[in-house]
C-alpha positions in Angstrom: -0.1 0.0 0.0 1.1 3.4 -0.8 2.8 5.8 1.7 0.8 8.8 2.6 2.2 12.1 0.8 1.1 15.3 0.0 1.0 16.5 -3.8 4.2 16.9 -5.4 5.2 20.2 -6.6 4.1 19.0 -9.9 0.9 17.7 -9.0 0.3 21.2 -7.1 1.0 23.2 -10.3 -1.2 20.8 -12.5 -3.9 21.2 -10.3 -4.2 24.6 -10.0 -3.5 25.1 -13.7 -5.8 22.7 -15.0 -7.8 21.6 -12.3 -7.3 17.7 -12.0 -4.2 15.4 -11.7 -3.9 11.6 -12.9 -2.8 9.4 -10.3 -1.6 6.2 -11.8 -2.0 2.9 -10.1 -3.8 4.7 -6.9 -5.3 1.2 -6.2 -3.3 -2.1 -6.5 -4.7 -5.1 -8.7 -5.7 -6.9 -5.3 -7.6 -3.7 -4.3 -9.3 -3.4 -7.3 -10.3 -7.1 -7.1 -11.9 -6.8 -3.6 -13.9 -3.8 -4.7 -15.4 -5.4 -7.6 -16.0 -8.7 -5.5 -17.8 -6.6 -3.1 -20.2 -5.1 -5.8 -20.8 -8.3 -7.4 -22.3 -9.5 -4.0 -24.9 -7.0 -4.3 -27.7 -7.9 -6.7 -28.3 -5.3 -9.6 -30.6 -2.8 -8.0 -33.1 -0.6 -9.7 -32.9 3.2 -8.9 -34.9 4.0 -5.8 -34.0 0.3 -4.2 -32.1 -0.4 -1.2 -29.5 -3.2 -0.2 -28.9 -2.8 3.4 -27.5 1.1 3.7 -26.6 1.2 -0.2 -28.9 3.0 -2.2 -29.4 2.8 -6.6 -29.7 6.0 -7.6 -29.4 8.0 -10.9 -29.1 11.9 -11.6 -32.2 11.8 -13.6 -30.4 11.5 -17.1 -29.1 8.4 -19.2 -26.1 8.2 -17.4 -26.2 4.9 -15.8 -26.6 3.7 -12.4 -25.2 4.8 -9.0 -24.8 2.8 -5.9 -24.8 5.7 -3.3 -23.1 5.5 0.2 -20.9 2.7 -1.1 -18.8 2.9 1.8 -21.5 0.7 3.3 -20.8 -2.0 1.0 -17.8 -3.5 2.5 -14.4 -3.1 4.4 -12.5 -2.5 1.3 -14.9 0.7 0.4 -14.0 2.0 3.8 -10.4 1.7 3.1 -11.1 4.3 0.2 -12.3 7.0 2.9 -8.5 7.8 3.9 -6.8 6.1 1.2 -2.9 6.9 1.3 -2.7 7.3 -2.4 -4.8 10.4 -2.1 -6.0 11.3 1.5 -2.8 13.7 1.8 -3.5 15.3 -1.3 -7.1 15.7 -0.7 -6.2 17.5 2.8 -4.3 20.0 0.6 -6.5 20.9 -1.7 -9.7 21.1 -0.1 -8.0 23.2 2.9 -4.6 22.8 3.4 -2.9 19.6 5.5 -2.1 20.5 8.7 -3.6 23.8 8.8 -7.2 23.3 9.3 -9.0 25.8 11.3 -12.4 26.5 13.0 -13.9 28.0 9.9 -12.7 25.5 7.6 -12.2 22.4 9.7 -11.3 18.8 8.9 -12.6 16.7 5.9 -16.2 15.4 5.2 -17.3 12.9 2.7 -20.9 14.4 1.1 -21.3 11.9 -1.4 -19.7 8.3 -2.2 -20.7 6.1 -4.9 -19.9 3.3 -7.6 -21.2 4.2 -11.0 -22.0 1.6 -13.7 -22.3 2.9 -17.3 -23.5 0.6 -20.1 -23.6 1.0 -23.6 -25.8 4.3 -25.0 -24.9 5.9 -21.5 -23.1 9.1 -20.7 -23.3 12.0 -18.5 -23.7 15.7 -19.6 -21.8 18.7 -19.1 -21.7 20.4 -15.8 -20.2 22.9 -13.3 -17.6 25.2 -14.1 -16.2 28.6 -12.9 -19.2 30.3 -14.0 -21.6 30.7 -12.7 -20.0 30.5 -9.3 -21.0 28.1 -6.8 -20.0 28.2 -3.3 -20.2 24.5 -2.8 -17.5 23.5 -5.6 -15.5 26.8 -5.5 -12.0 26.8 -6.5 -10.0 29.0 -4.4 -6.2 29.7 -3.4 -5.5 32.6 -1.1 -2.6 33.4 1.1 -0.9 30.5 0.3 -3.2 27.8 0.7 -6.1 26.2 -1.3 -9.4 26.4 -0.2 -11.5 24.3 -2.5 -15.3 23.7 -1.7 -15.3 20.2 -3.0 -12.3 17.8 -4.2 -13.4 14.5 -6.0 -11.6 11.2 -6.5 -12.8 9.0 -9.1 -10.9 5.5 -9.5 -11.4 3.0 -12.1 -12.3 -0.5 -11.1 -12.4 -1.6 -15.0 -10.0 0.0 -17.8 -11.5 2.9 -19.2 -10.3 3.7 -22.9 -11.7 4.8 -26.1 -15.4 3.5 -26.6 -15.9 3.3 -22.9 -17.6 6.3 -21.6 -14.7 7.8 -19.8 -14.9 11.1 -17.9 -14.7 14.1 -20.3 -12.7 17.5 -18.5 -12.2 20.8 -19.8 -9.0 21.7 -18.3 -8.7 25.2 -16.6 -12.4 25.7 -16.8 -12.6 26.0 -13.0 -11.4 29.4 -13.4 -13.6 30.3 -16.2 -15.1 33.7 -16.0 -17.6 32.8 -19.0 -20.1 29.9 -19.7 -19.3 27.6 -22.3 -20.8 28.6 -25.6 -21.7 25.0 -26.2 -23.4 24.3 -22.9 -27.0 24.1 -24.1 -25.9 21.2 -26.5 -24.0 19.4 -24.1 -25.4 19.9 -20.5 -27.0 17.4 -18.3 -30.7 16.6 -19.8 -33.5 14.0 -19.2 -32.8 12.4 -22.7 -29.2 12.3 -22.1 -26.1 14.2 -23.4 -22.3 13.9 -24.1 -19.4 15.8 -23.9 -18.0 14.7 -26.8 -17.7 17.6 -29.4 -17.6 20.3 -26.4 -14.7 22.6 -27.7 -11.8 22.3 -25.4 -12.9 18.7 -23.7 -10.7 15.9 -23.2 -11.3 12.3 -22.4 -9.3 10.7 -19.6 -8.2 7.4 -20.3 -7.6 5.2 -17.3 -6.6 1.6 -16.1 -7.9 -0.4 -13.8 -6.4 1.2 -10.4 -5.6 4.6 -11.8 -7.7 7.6 -10.3 -8.1 11.3 -11.1 -8.3 13.9 -8.7 -10.1 17.2 -9.7 -12.0 20.0 -8.3 -15.6 19.6 -8.8 -15.6 23.1 -10.1 -14.2 21.9 -13.2 -16.4 21.4 -16.2 -16.9 17.7 -16.8 -18.9 15.1 -17.8 -18.4 11.8 -19.9 -18.1 10.5 -23.3 -20.7 8.2 -24.6 -19.9 4.5 -24.0 -20.3 2.7 -27.3 -18.4 -0.7 -26.2 -20.0 -3.6 -24.8 -19.8 -4.6 -21.3 -19.8 -1.6 -18.3 -17.5 0.8 -16.9 -17.1 0.7 -13.3 -15.7 3.6 -11.3 -15.9 4.8 -7.7 -16.1 8.4 -6.6 -15.6 9.8 -3.3 -16.4 13.8 -2.8 -14.7 15.4 0.1 -15.2 19.0 1.3 -14.8 20.8 4.6 -16.6 19.8 7.4 -19.0 22.5 7.7 -20.6 21.0 4.4 -23.8 18.7 4.7 -24.8 15.5 2.5 -25.9 16.5 -0.5 -28.5 14.1 -1.0 -29.8 13.6 2.2 -28.0 10.6 3.5 -26.5 9.4 6.6 -23.9 7.0 7.6 -25.5 3.8 9.3 -24.8 3.3 13.3 -23.3 0.1 12.2 -20.5 1.9 9.9 -19.6 4.4 12.3 -19.1 1.8 15.0 -16.5 -0.3 13.1 -14.8 2.7 11.1 -11.4 3.6 12.6 -11.3 7.2 14.6 -9.6 8.5 11.7 -12.3 7.4 9.1 -15.3 8.2 11.3 -14.3 11.8 11.7 -14.2 12.5 7.8 -17.7 10.4 7.5 -19.3 12.3 10.5 -16.8 14.9 11.7 -19.3 16.7 13.9 -21.3 15.0 16.6 -24.8 16.2 17.4 -25.2 17.9 20.7 -27.3 15.9 23.5 -30.0 18.1 24.6 -31.3 17.0 28.0 -33.0 20.3 29.5 -32.8 20.9 32.8 -34.5 24.5 33.2 -38.1 25.3 31.8 -38.3 28.6 30.0 -40.6 31.3 31.2 
């Protein structure tokens, strides 16, 4: 397993410049096999169904199927919460490793899911520097990054030409103008693809590779044209004052078995117990 390490000078430069960095072989072949085995134990669900604490979900377009709260699917997914291949890089880009303060706080995972993408499926263009959104803002100020959301997308299958790979527009996290072709490529119920959008590139990954990117970058995917399915897992990190994007909560069972470090990322703030001892009035 990799030794936790902050981003290199080159990774920092590229993340600032283009909004993403590829991490080759972030997961070992053994880890990829374990993660796929966990997913294979879950019967293929329909959107809206629950399998334990894992929820089948779509974004309302022809983008594939998501298993939300996938860190509930087994210990291999729990390891991804603070995986050494990326956790120190995530800390640095979200708020600066070792420099968290009261206002920015420690990390928090507000969404985590495995995505299955089959033939004909894709997800349209979304995010970007304009219009500005606090949740996925990109900011570098006074010597530190302060990003509202930084994502890890790790490939569990090879993702090459025709596989429906992630597409990004490098540098678009700093854009001051909307993409002129946004209407043609944006997410919509009937489906869309980022293919053909000016400036967009497709990120090809081998199983085990990962890409770390600020959520403010314009992104989406190509359409899958090959048979079979693309499998990736996505963990979205932000500061502790965020909340779950879709209203999920970690299960008591998950919290009980996590290490203290992982539990702090999954549930950074404990609810205060309120026991009134004086009556108002």
